[in-house]
Structures are given as C-alpha cells and as structure tokens.
C-alpha positions, -999 to +999 in steps of 0.1 A: -444-325-231-451-331-194-432-300-184-452-279-209-485-293-196-475-283-160-465-249-172-498-244-190-516-255-158-497-231-136-505-203-161-542-211-160-542-212-122-523-179-118-544-163-145-576-174-127-563-160-094-553-127-111-588-126-127-605-132-094-584-106-076-592-081-104-629-090-101-628-084-064-610-051-068-635-039-094-663-049-070-646-031-042-642+001-063-678-001-074-690-005-038-669+024-025-675+048-054-713+043-058-725+040-022-734+077-018-717+078+016-701+109+032-664+114+021-635+097+038-601+081+033-601+054+006-604+019+021-581-010+012-598-042+001-607-066+029-591-045+057-607-012+050-594+017+071-581-004+100-548+016+099-567+048+102-587+039+133-563+047+162-562+072+190-541+097+171-555+091+136-592+096+137-591+133+146-570+139+115-597+123+094-623+146+109-601+177+102-597+167+066-632+154+057-655+173+081-677+164+110-695+136+091-671+113+073-669+076+063-645+049+075-646+012+066-644-016+091-632-042+068-656-040+039-684-024+059-688+014+058-693+033+091-700+070+098-675+089+119-693+117+137-674+145+153-681+180+167-706+191+193-731+204+167-732+171+149-737+152+182-765+176+192-782+173+158-780+135+158-785+125+194-807+153+207-827+167+178-830+132+162-828+112+194-854+086+184-836+078+152-802+072+168-810+052+199-803+018+184-770-002+186-754-021+158-747-058+159-711-070+163-701-107+162-679-102+192-709-094+214-725-127+205-693-145+215-690-127+248-720-121+270-748-102+253-763-128+229-775-157+248-801-184+251-826-156+252-833-166+215-846-200+225-864-185+254-883-161+232-890-188+206-904-211+233-927-183+245-937-172+209-922-138+215-893-140+191-910-126+160-926-098+180-892-089+195-877-084+160-904-058+155-898-041+189-861-043+188-852-039+151-814-040+154-804-072+171-833-087+190-811-113+206-789-088+224-796-079+260-783-058+289-781-021+292-753-010+268-758-030+236-796-036+236-820-016+214-856-007+209-882-019+234-857-040+253-833-011+258-861+013+269-874-011+295-840-019+309-829+017+310-861+029+326-858+003+353-821+009+360-826+047+364-856+042+387-837+017+408-806+037+411-826+067+421-845+046+447-812+037+463-800+072+465-781+081+433-781+119+432-792+122+468-775+128+501-781+093+512-756+080+486-732+109+494-731+095+530-727+060+517-696+071+497-679+091+524-690+078+558-694+046+578-706+024+549-676+031+527-648+040+552-626+013+537-620+035+506-589+056+503-610+088+501-618+090+538-607+119+560-589+100+587-558+080+580-568+052+604-602+049+588-584+046+555-566+015+566-587-001+593-605-025+570-574-040+554-561-073+568-534-067+595-503-073+573-516-050+545-526-024+571-491-020+585-475-022+550-498+005+536-494+025+568-457+027+564-459+033+527-480+064+533-463+078+564-428+072+550-436+086+516-425+054+498-437+049+463-467+027+455-491+021+425-525+036+433-543+015+407-557-012+431-565+013+458-586+034+435-602+006+416-612-014+447-628+017+463-648+026+433-658-010+426-671-015+461-695+014+457-710-004+427-710-036+446-730-020+474-757-007+450-759-039+429-750-067+453-761-051+485-727-058+502-691-049+498-661-071+494-631-071+517-600-058+500-581-090+504-610-110+489-595-132+462-628-135+443-632-098+443-599-093+426-606-122+402-639-107+392-622-074+384-595-092+364-620-110+343-640-079+337-609-059+328-600-085+301-636-084+289-635-046+284-601-045+267-613-067+238-638-046+218-615-017+212-584-037+205-570-049+172-580-085+182-616-074+187-617-055+153-603-086+135-629-108+152-657-086+141-645-086+105-635-123+103-654-141+131-653-176+117-616-175+110-607-157+143-627-182+163-603-209+152-571-189+159-553-183+192-549-148+205-560-123+232-596-126+220-596-162+232-583-151+266-611-126+269-637-152+259-623-175+286-625-148+312-661-142+304-669-178+310-652-176+344-670-144+353-705-159+349-704-182+379-696-153+402-728-135+390-749-166+390-739-173+427-749-138+437-782-141+420-788-175+437-781-161+471-804-132+465-833-155+454-829-174+487-825-145+510-845-116+496-875-100+513-900-088+486-912-061+509-877-048+516-855-048+485-818-043+494-802-036+461-805-037+423-806-075+421-835-077+446-855-052+426-848-070+393-859-103+407-891-087+418-895-074+382-890-109+368-919-122+388-942-094+374-929-095+338-947-114+311-929-100+281-895-117+286-876-084+289-868-093+325-850-127+329-822-140+350-799-140+320-807-104+313-801-096+349-766-110+347-758-090+316-772-058+332-750-063+362-720-067+340-728-035+323-734-016+355-703-030+372-680-025+341-692+010+332-694+021+368-660+009+378-635+014+350-644+049+338-644+064+373-613+046+385-594+055+353-604+092+357-592+092+393-559+077+383-554+104+357-562+129+384-534+117+406-510+116+376-519+152+367-515+164+402-479+152+404-472+166+370-487+200+378-478+206+415-489+242+413-524+231+405-524+206+434-512+233+458-540+257+447-567+230+450-555+222+485-554+259+495-590+263+483-601+232+502-584+244+534-601+278+532-636+264+525-637+231+543-607+229+565-594+197+581-623+191+606-650+177+583-654+157+551-662+174+517-698+174+506-714+178+472-729+211+484-693+225+486-690+225+448-703+261+445-677+273+470-649+254+454-648+269+418-612+262+411-613+226+424-645+220+404-628+234+373-598+212+379-621+181+380-637+191+347-603+197+331-591+163+343-620+147+325-615+168+294-577+163+292-577+126+301-603+119+274-608+084+286-635+075+261-623+083+226-654+067+210-688+065+228-706+033+221-717+031+184-751+038+171-773+031+141-800+051+124-834+034+121-843+053+089-826+075+063-816+108+077-790+136+074-765+151+098-746+182+088-763+179+054-748+145+047-767+112+043-767+085+070-785+055+055-813+036+073-810+002+088-814-027+063-833-056+077-824-091+065-826-127+077-793-146+076-777-176+092-751-164+117-719-179+105-704-180+140-734-198+153-753-190+185-756-223+203-788-230+222-794-264+238-765-277+217-779-267+184-772-238+161-799-213+155-807-190+125-818-156+138-832-124+124-807-096+125-805-060+113-774-047+096-769-011+086-743+016+087-725+019+121-723+054+135-691+060+155-693+092+177-658+106+183-660+123+217-624+133+216-632+158+189-655+177+213-632+176+243-603+190+222-623+215+201-601+245+194-632+267+192-642+258+227-608+256+245-580+281+241-553+255+247-570+222+238-538+201+240-527+215+274-539+209+309-555+242+318-582+245+345-588+281+333-609+265+305-637+262+331-632+295+348-646+329+339-627+362+342-639+365+378-626+331+388-661+316+390-668+282+376-678+283+339-703+257+327-699+247+291-728+230+272-703+213+249-686+195+278-703+161+275-679+134+288-710+112+295-724+119+260-758+135+254-793+125+244-814+095+254-785+071+255-762+092+276-745+074+305-772+063+331-746+065+358-736+101+352-749+114+386-731+086+405-699+091+386-699+129+393-705+123+430-677+097+432-652+119+413-658+150+433-659+134+467-630+111+462-608+137+446-615+165+472-610+140+501-577+129+487-565+164+482-576+173+517-557+144+533-526+139+512-500+157+490-490+135+461-455+136+448-436+119+420-407+096+426-373+112+433-357+122+401-388+113+381-391+145+360-413+134+331-447+119+337-457+093+312-486+098+288-490+062+275-525+048+277-540+014+283-563+001+256-598-006+268-634+006+266-620+036+286-583+045+286-564+047+318-527+056+323-502+028+322-493+017+358-473+043+376-460+049+411-464+079+433-457+090+469-485+101+493-475+123+521-502+130+548-509+167+552 
C-alpha cells in the first residue's frame, strides 16, 4: 500500500510538471504567433534564438526573412535591421523616433546605472527625468543614455572635442608631431622609440632593425589610447606605466562582456547569473577596479584646474557641473562619459589598425602599391597630412576597404522606437512604459530602490549587412580596394559606406577616428615594410569577441624602408 501511495504521488508530481510545461509551451506559442511582429526564425522557449545570434548566422537570417525581421533574446522579441535603405529610413528619415536606447540589466550591474537615482530623488527631479528620458532614466553616459540626458551629453561632447581641435589641423599636429611622437606612427625611427624606457628602447630597436617577429597589439593600442588620454585627461601616460596598462586591461574586460554569451545570459537571467561564477563576474570586478583610476583623475583636475583656461574634456565638464542645475552634469556622469569616450575611441581604432597590418602582410601587392603612391606624393622627407588624401586615392581606398572588410562592429549599439512606426513596410512597436521593481536591485545608500523603466522592442542594426552588400560591392567577401575606385583610378565615395553608422546617434568620434586611421596608417606604410613570419603562408581570420572585433594576437616583422 505504501509503494502504491508513493507511485501515485510520483504520477501526480510528474503529471503536474508536464501540465505546467505544456501550459508554458502554449503561452510561448501564443506570444510568438499573435504578436504581429516581422517574420523571423521560430524561437525556442526560454532561450529564444540565442543559437542564431552569431557572427556568421545573423546575415543568413536577413537573407531569408528580409531587411526587417524578428529574433528573440530569451523570451523578448527584438527587431533585426539590415540593409542601407532600412538604416536610412529608420535612423535618418525617422531619426527622432529611433534615438533611444533600450535597457539591459547588464548595464545596471556595470557602470551606467548608478546612485544618480537617489541624486535625482533628493533633488525632486526623478519624476521629471522619466518624462524627459523615457527609456531608462537611471542610465547615464554618452552611449547608453536617452532622451534629454543623451542630447545634453552629446551636444557637450561634440562641442568640447571641436574646441580641442577634432577635425582641425591642431589635432593633426597633436597626433603626428611633438605632442605624440611616442606613438609608432612617427616618421623617424628614433622618435618612435625615444620615449620608451631604456631597456624597452633597445629591445624594440633590435626587433625592428633585425626584422624579428613581434605582436603589434600593445604598440598600436597604447598609441591610440594616449591620444584619447590627451583629449580627456590632458596628459599622456608613459608606455611602461603600470596603471596605464591596468586601465586598458579593465576596460577591455568591460567591453568584451555585452556581446559575449555570458552577457546575453545575464541580460536574460540576471538574478540567477548574479549568483553564478563566470566571466561576467570577472568583468564586474574589473569595472570596480577601473572606477578609482577615474575618480583620482577627476580629483586632481578639481584641485588643479583653472576655470579661465580649460585643459581637456574633464576641465570643461567640471565647469559645466558648476553651471548645471538640472542634474544632467554630475561627477558620476562625468566618469561614465569618460569611460565611453575612452572605450569607444581606443578599441575601435586600434582594432582597425591591427586588421590593417594583418591585411598588408596577407596582400603584399597592395602594401607595395600603397608605399609606391606615398613615395611619389609625399616622399621620405615629411610626414603625411590629412590634405594628402586627395592626392592618395589608392591609399585612401585601401583604408576604406580595410574598414569594410574588417567589419569590426557587427551590430551597432541597439535602439528602441518611442512610438509605433514602420520600416520597410513592417511594424516596429512603440515603447511600453511600466513601473516595476528591478529584480537585480540597484543599491543606493545600502538600500534597494524601485525605479521607473521603459521596456519595448529592441532594434538591433546589423552593420555587417551593409558592408557586405552584394549590390554595392562586386566581391563583398574579398579584400578588394577597387571597391572604392572609379574607372579612372580616382577615389569613389559611397553613401552606403557607414562604418560609424548614420543619423543623430552616429559615432561622435568619427572625425577623430578618421584622422587617426589615415595618419597612423600612411606613416606606418611610409616608414616600414611589414612581413609575415618565415614560412607563415596563411594569415588567420579568427576574431576576438568584444564590442568591436579585432584579430586574434598575431606576430609580424617590421623592416625599416
């Protein structure tokens, strides 16, 4: 009798579990089949289309379902946007509708969501900020903010960068001449090495002059990072500075998380993932270690700054804090904006330059032709200038093809629509406002806070689809500088070439990045010939996973010309 009772109990339990699973499956089917979303691959319960969201999978989805399709991040639908015409219709023609960013739990856990909540509550601004920034009023910085907050921060950043020479000859000199001669893009070999410590100087000297192999990653990253440091911090770091390398390490771990599987899992199951070990915990720890570096820089600026003579971005921001009465400009927000500028301004440019070196050793005929054009136009007696672009059509075309073929940003940062709209004739639903308790609480003064958030359909712009468009490029999957040359060998500008995106939320550092890429690349080609290792016939194509994708570490030889 006891055995029969247990058997009946087990049958009831299993029956209940089967019933609950069937109920969840029916709910899942109802949600998927009745949501009036654009077509897309059928999502699995709980995990959605995680297996479809990879570097080599998303373009297949676009080919099958069109330029506007639906993917599921867990149980949440998102819109996959592909093709230049769709980008233009959404981000240019409907720019005001698509300027907002969605809310992701991982951003709360990292840097962007902070004690700004308590600050706004204390100043009676919290409710008004929900109206002004309808998506996630607790999020700050340049990249993930929205609404009034984003407009204020972007306007200030663009004005400040312009004030310090972005897009002008003053910054060109800063990149190439005395102020930045410690970078590897200088004309003279001795200038290239003279700022390294003595041991590193001799070691690097022999590596270059003997043609021994070395990994260019740190050389390139340090040079690019120091330009951003000059604009933001007002000073550069020595290349043997331990804190400088630690800051880059923490930032790199920070940037790898959002696009990784760990980051996706955290966004879907934040409460569970916060209790489990993994690379997401390493990234969270790195962010905690990064904050003191930034706080110390801000403290020094507050002590040393002269209001009548701002030296850099931080000085200008501190001045804005003194004038601001609306809480958009705070020291916390300054810290997050600095992270955005430093991260976006360093990783994307350095990864592009590393791809450039990799492509030059894989396609030596292209490298030789670039060097020949530089020798004819510039020679060996002066440094390249931005004005040389018009006289270097092949070199300029190669730079564009490097950006296109490297395709370092598969997805541009996600968007949300702030009202119902259509793109390509397909519906993109509006944002749904609701008040909920954040299950992975934001702690302010040791207490959890319930906040007003917006949750709608995430729009994922797939930039890869534009850079590899068969209608725009004759050989989209091959490295071919002729894509940007006309029949007369002149540079051919393409409106659809948008590696920095388009519209109101296009990359604010586009002008700086274009200057860095052109000046660094042409100077390197002017000074060195880059060669693969002996017997190394096949160049790797593997990518690192981060906000922007760089090549996996590789070694080359640099022979002075």
